[in-house]
N, CA, C and O atoms as a MOPAC input file, in Angstrom:
PM7 MOZYME 1SCF
protein

 N     -7.95500 1    -9.33700 1    -5.04700 1
 C     -6.58100 1    -9.12400 1    -4.77600 1
 C     -6.28400 1    -7.65400 1    -4.76900 1
 O     -6.82600 1    -6.90700 1    -5.58300 1
 N     -5.44400 1    -7.22500 1    -3.87600 1
 C     -5.11100 1    -5.81900 1    -3.79600 1
 C     -4.25900 1    -5.38800 1    -4.96600 1
 O     -3.39400 1    -6.12700 1    -5.43600 1
 N     -4.52300 1    -4.15900 1    -5.43600 1
 C     -3.72300 1    -3.61900 1    -6.52100 1
 C     -2.37900 1    -3.15000 1    -5.98300 1
 O     -2.31300 1    -2.41100 1    -5.00100 1
 N     -1.33900 1    -3.57700 1    -6.62200 1
 C      0.00100 1    -3.16000 1    -6.17800 1
 C      0.32800 1    -1.78600 1    -6.78400 1
 O      0.13400 1    -1.54200 1    -7.97500 1
 N      0.82600 1    -0.91200 1    -5.92000 1
 C      1.19900 1     0.42300 1    -6.35600 1
 C      2.73800 1     0.46800 1    -6.36200 1
 O      3.38100 1     0.41900 1    -5.31300 1
 N      3.30100 1     0.56200 1    -7.56500 1
 C      4.76000 1     0.56900 1    -7.70700 1
 C      5.32400 1     1.91900 1    -7.27400 1
 O      4.58200 1     2.85400 1    -6.97100 1
 N      6.61900 1     1.99500 1    -7.25600 1
 C      7.28500 1     3.24800 1    -6.91700 1
 C      6.89900 1     4.33000 1    -7.92200 1
 O      6.68000 1     5.48200 1    -7.54700 1
 N      6.81600 1     3.95700 1    -9.20200 1
 C      6.42500 1     4.94200 1   -10.20200 1
 C      5.02200 1     5.41500 1    -9.99400 1
 O      4.73800 1     6.59800 1   -10.17700 1
 N      4.12600 1     4.52300 1    -9.61400 1
 C      2.72100 1     4.92300 1    -9.30500 1
 C      2.73100 1     5.91000 1    -8.14200 1
 O      2.03900 1     6.92800 1    -8.17500 1
 N      3.51400 1     5.60200 1    -7.12100 1
 C      3.57700 1     6.45400 1    -5.92500 1
 C      4.21300 1     7.81100 1    -6.23200 1
 O      3.81200 1     8.82600 1    -5.66200 1
 N      5.19400 1     7.83500 1    -7.12000 1
 C      5.79000 1     9.10100 1    -7.50400 1
 C      4.76700 1     9.98700 1    -8.19400 1
 O      4.69400 1    11.18700 1    -7.92900 1
 N      3.96700 1     9.38400 1    -9.09100 1
 C      2.93900 1    10.16000 1    -9.79500 1
 C      1.88900 1    10.66100 1    -8.79400 1
 O      1.43900 1    11.80400 1    -8.88300 1
 N      1.51000 1     9.81900 1    -7.86000 1
 C      0.46100 1    10.16800 1    -6.89900 1
 C      0.91100 1    11.24600 1    -5.92100 1
 O      0.11800 1    12.11500 1    -5.55800 1
 N      2.15900 1    11.20500 1    -5.49100 1
 C      2.62900 1    12.14600 1    -4.51800 1
 C      3.25800 1    13.41100 1    -5.12000 1
 O      3.34300 1    14.44800 1    -4.46200 1
 N      3.69300 1    13.30700 1    -6.37200 1
 C      4.35300 1    14.43100 1    -7.00800 1
 C      5.84200 1    14.48700 1    -6.72200 1
 O      6.53100 1    15.37300 1    -7.22900 1
 N      6.34900 1    13.56900 1    -5.92800 1
 C      7.78300 1    13.53400 1    -5.62800 1
 C      8.50300 1    12.71700 1    -6.70400 1
 O      7.92000 1    11.81700 1    -7.30900 1
 N      9.77300 1    13.04100 1    -6.93100 1
 C     10.56200 1    12.33700 1    -7.90200 1
 C     11.56200 1    11.39200 1    -7.28500 1
 O     11.95300 1    10.40800 1    -7.91200 1
 N     11.98100 1    11.67100 1    -6.07500 1
 C     12.95400 1    10.80500 1    -5.39700 1
 C     12.25300 1     9.80100 1    -4.53200 1
 O     11.26700 1    10.12800 1    -3.87200 1
 N     12.75400 1     8.55100 1    -4.52100 1
 C     12.15100 1     7.47100 1    -3.75800 1
 C     12.15700 1     7.79300 1    -2.25800 1
 O     11.21600 1     7.44900 1    -1.54300 1
 N     13.21600 1     8.45200 1    -1.78700 1
 C     13.27300 1     8.78700 1    -0.36900 1
 C     12.16100 1     9.74300 1     0.04700 1
 O     11.62000 1     9.64700 1     1.14900 1
 N     11.82800 1    10.66900 1    -0.85500 1
 C     10.73600 1    11.60400 1    -0.60200 1
 C      9.38100 1    10.88100 1    -0.55800 1
 O      8.53200 1    11.16300 1     0.28800 1
 N      9.21100 1     9.95400 1    -1.48300 1
 C      7.98300 1     9.15500 1    -1.53100 1
 C      7.85400 1     8.36300 1    -0.22600 1
 O      6.77500 1     8.31800 1     0.36500 1
 N      8.94400 1     7.74000 1     0.22400 1
 C      8.93300 1     6.95000 1     1.44500 1
 C      8.58400 1     7.83200 1     2.62900 1
 O      7.79600 1     7.43300 1     3.48600 1
 N      9.15200 1     9.00500 1     2.68800 1
 C      8.84300 1     9.93200 1     3.79400 1
 C      7.33700 1    10.31900 1     3.79800 1
 O      6.70000 1    10.40700 1     4.84800 1
 N      6.81700 1    10.54000 1     2.60700 1
 C      5.38900 1    10.87100 1     2.48200 1
 C      4.49900 1     9.74100 1     2.95100 1
 O      3.52200 1     9.95200 1     3.67100 1
 N      4.85800 1     8.51700 1     2.52600 1
 C      4.05200 1     7.35600 1     2.97100 1
 C      4.08600 1     7.18600 1     4.48500 1
 O      3.06600 1     6.90700 1     5.11600 1
 N      5.29000 1     7.36100 1     5.06300 1
 C      5.44000 1     7.20700 1     6.47900 1
 C      4.60700 1     8.25600 1     7.24100 1
 O      3.95300 1     7.95000 1     8.23800 1
 N      4.65500 1     9.50700 1     6.73800 1
 C      3.89300 1    10.57500 1     7.38900 1
 C      2.39500 1    10.33900 1     7.30800 1
 O      1.65100 1    10.74200 1     8.20100 1
 N      1.95400 1     9.69100 1     6.24900 1
 C      0.52300 1     9.43200 1     6.07200 1
 C      0.08000 1     8.15600 1     6.80100 1
 O     -1.10900 1     7.83800 1     6.83000 1
 N      1.02200 1     7.43800 1     7.37800 1
 C      0.67900 1     6.20400 1     8.06500 1
 C      0.33900 1     5.03300 1     7.15000 1
 O     -0.39800 1     4.11600 1     7.51200 1
 N      0.90900 1     5.10600 1     5.94400 1
 C      0.65600 1     4.04700 1     4.95000 1
 C      1.78300 1     3.02900 1     5.03300 1
 O      2.95700 1     3.37700 1     4.90700 1
 N      1.42000 1     1.77500 1     5.24400 1
 C      2.43300 1     0.71200 1     5.35400 1
 C      2.97700 1     0.50000 1     3.92600 1
 O      2.22900 1     0.46200 1     2.94900 1
 N      4.30400 1     0.36600 1     3.85300 1
 C      4.95500 1     0.16700 1     2.57300 1
 C      6.09600 1    -0.79200 1     2.73300 1
 O      6.48900 1    -1.12700 1     3.85000 1
 N      6.62600 1    -1.23200 1     1.62300 1
 C      7.68900 1    -2.21200 1     1.62300 1
 C      8.84600 1    -1.67800 1     0.75100 1
 O      8.60700 1    -1.06700 1    -0.29000 1
 N     10.07100 1    -1.90900 1     1.17600 1
 C     11.21700 1    -1.47700 1     0.35900 1
 C     11.36800 1    -2.39900 1    -0.85900 1
 O     11.26300 1    -3.62100 1    -0.75100 1
 N     11.60700 1    -1.80300 1    -1.97400 1
 C     11.85400 1    -2.60200 1    -3.18900 1
 C     13.13700 1    -2.16500 1    -3.85500 1
 O     13.75300 1    -1.18000 1    -3.44800 1
 N     13.52700 1    -2.86900 1    -4.84000 1
 C     14.77100 1    -2.56000 1    -5.54600 1
 C     14.71400 1    -1.16700 1    -6.20500 1
 O     15.71600 1    -0.45300 1    -6.24200 1
 N     13.55200 1    -0.79600 1    -6.71500 1
 C     13.38100 1     0.50800 1    -7.35100 1
 C     12.93300 1     1.59200 1    -6.38400 1
 O     12.96700 1     2.77900 1    -6.70700 1
 N     12.51400 1     1.17700 1    -5.19800 1
 C     11.98800 1     2.12200 1    -4.17900 1
 C     10.80400 1     1.51200 1    -3.47800 1
 O     10.52200 1     0.32600 1    -3.65400 1
 N     10.09100 1     2.31500 1    -2.66900 1
 C      8.97200 1     1.76400 1    -1.90300 1
 C      7.80700 1     1.37300 1    -2.78800 1
 O      7.58700 1     1.96900 1    -3.84200 1
 N      7.06700 1     0.37400 1    -2.35700 1
 C      5.81800 1    -0.03100 1    -2.99500 1
 C      4.81200 1    -0.36400 1    -1.91000 1
 O      5.17500 1    -0.62200 1    -0.76300 1
 N      3.53600 1    -0.35600 1    -2.29000 1
 C      2.48000 1    -0.68900 1    -1.32500 1
 C      1.30100 1    -1.24400 1    -2.15300 1
 O      1.43500 1    -1.52400 1    -3.34400 1
 N      0.15500 1    -1.39100 1    -1.48900 1
 C     -1.03300 1    -1.86800 1    -2.19600 1
 C     -2.15500 1    -0.86500 1    -1.94300 1
 O     -2.10300 1    -0.05900 1    -1.01400 1
 N     -3.17200 1    -0.94400 1    -2.80400 1
 C     -4.30100 1    -0.04800 1    -2.63200 1
 C     -5.07200 1    -0.36700 1    -1.32200 1
 O     -5.64200 1     0.53700 1    -0.71100 1
 N     -5.08800 1    -1.60400 1    -0.90800 1
 C     -5.71600 1    -1.95200 1     0.36100 1
 C     -5.00400 1    -1.30100 1     1.53800 1
 O     -5.65900 1    -0.85500 1     2.48000 1
 N     -3.66900 1    -1.23800 1     1.50300 1
 C     -2.93500 1    -0.60300 1     2.60100 1
 C     -3.16400 1     0.90700 1     2.61400 1
 O     -3.24300 1     1.50900 1     3.68500 1
 N     -3.27100 1     1.51500 1     1.45700 1
 C     -3.60100 1     2.94200 1     1.36600 1
 C     -4.98700 1     3.17800 1     1.95900 1
 O     -5.18700 1     4.10200 1     2.74700 1
 N     -5.94200 1     2.33200 1     1.57200 1
 C     -7.30300 1     2.46900 1     2.08400 1
 C     -7.34600 1     2.25300 1     3.60000 1
 O     -8.06600 1     2.96200 1     4.30300 1
 N     -6.59600 1     1.29700 1     4.09900 1
 C     -6.55000 1     1.05300 1     5.54200 1
 C     -6.03300 1     2.25400 1     6.30000 1
 O     -6.53900 1     2.59900 1     7.36800 1
 N     -5.01200 1     2.89400 1     5.73400 1
 C     -4.46200 1     4.11600 1     6.37900 1
 C     -5.51300 1     5.23100 1     6.40000 1
 O     -5.49200 1     6.10000 1     7.27200 1
 N     -6.42300 1     5.19200 1     5.43700 1
 C     -7.46800 1     6.20200 1     5.36000 1
 C     -8.69900 1     5.83700 1     6.20000 1
 O     -9.69300 1     6.56300 1     6.21600 1
 N     -8.61300 1     4.71600 1     6.88600 1
 C     -9.72500 1     4.31500 1     7.75100 1
 C    -10.72100 1     3.35600 1     7.15500 1
 O    -11.72200 1     3.02500 1     7.79200 1
 N    -10.46600 1     2.89900 1     5.93800 1
 C    -11.36500 1     1.94800 1     5.28500 1
 C    -10.88900 1     0.54100 1     5.62300 1
 O     -9.69000 1     0.29500 1     5.74900 1
 N    -11.81800 1    -0.36000 1     5.76700 1
 C    -11.50900 1    -1.77500 1     6.10700 1
 C    -10.80100 1    -2.42300 1     4.93200 1
 O    -11.06200 1    -2.09900 1     3.77400 1
 N     -9.89900 1    -3.34600 1     5.24900 1
 C     -9.25800 1    -4.09700 1     4.19800 1
 C    -10.28100 1    -5.01400 1     3.56200 1
 O    -11.07900 1    -5.65500 1     4.24600 1
 N    -10.24200 1    -5.06400 1     2.24700 1
 C    -11.16200 1    -5.93400 1     1.49300 1
 C    -10.64200 1    -7.33200 1     1.49200 1
 O     -9.45800 1    -7.55500 1     1.23800 1
 N    -11.50800 1    -8.29700 1     1.77300 1
 C    -11.11800 1    -9.70500 1     1.70700 1
 C    -11.88400 1   -10.34300 1     0.57900 1
 O    -13.10300 1   -10.50400 1     0.64200 1
 N    -11.15700 1   -10.70100 1    -0.44800 1
 C    -11.77000 1   -11.32300 1    -1.63200 1
 C    -11.76400 1   -12.85800 1    -1.51700 1
 O    -12.33700 1   -13.54800 1    -2.36100 1
 N    -11.12300 1   -13.37800 1    -0.48300 1
 C    -11.05200 1   -14.83600 1    -0.36700 1
 C    -11.95100 1   -15.29500 1     0.75300 1
 O    -11.60800 1   -15.21500 1     1.93300 1
 N    -13.11900 1   -15.78200 1     0.35000 1
 C    -14.11400 1   -16.22400 1     1.31900 1
 C    -14.01200 1   -17.74500 1     1.57400 1
 O    -14.86800 1   -18.32400 1     2.24400 1
 N    -12.98200 1   -18.36900 1     1.04400 1
 C    -12.87800 1   -19.81400 1     1.17900 1
 C    -12.45400 1   -20.26300 1     2.57200 1
 O    -12.65000 1   -21.42600 1     2.92200 1
 N    -11.88700 1   -19.38700 1     3.36000 1
 C    -11.45000 1   -19.71900 1     4.69900 1
 C    -12.29200 1   -18.96100 1     5.71500 1
 O    -12.23300 1   -17.73400 1     5.78400 1
 N    -13.05800 1   -19.67500 1     6.48500 1
 C    -13.89600 1   -19.12000 1     7.52600 1
 C    -13.56500 1   -19.79400 1     8.85500 1
 O    -12.73300 1   -20.70000 1     8.90200 1
 N    -14.19500 1   -19.36600 1     9.90500 1
 C    -13.95700 1   -19.96200 1    11.21300 1
 C    -14.43100 1   -21.41600 1    11.26500 1
 O    -14.04900 1   -22.15300 1    12.17400 1
 N    -15.25300 1   -21.83700 1    10.30900 1
 C    -15.76200 1   -23.20600 1    10.24700 1
 C    -14.64700 1   -24.23000 1     9.94300 1
 O    -14.84800 1   -25.42400 1    10.16400 1
 N    -13.50600 1   -23.79900 1     9.45400 1
 C    -12.46500 1   -24.77400 1     9.16600 1
 C    -11.74600 1   -25.22900 1    10.43200 1
 O    -10.98100 1   -26.19200 1    10.39200 1
 N    -11.98000 1   -24.55100 1    11.55300 1
 C    -11.28400 1   -24.90200 1    12.77600 1
 C    -11.88900 1   -26.09300 1    13.44700 1
 O    -11.41100 1   -26.51800 1    14.49900 1

């Protein structure tokens, strides 16, 4: 499961204190994020995907064989 990065996590990582600044930073970096009550949040998988790493799939229970 992807680690959720809260607004507070993102503030620490970016160095910004305002949620709007964090959101602008995520958008500029191409990181998909979601609006939350406290501010933007994302997952570590989405950060990795923006960096060019493949999304990790920990659920191998569904394959093409189920079709």
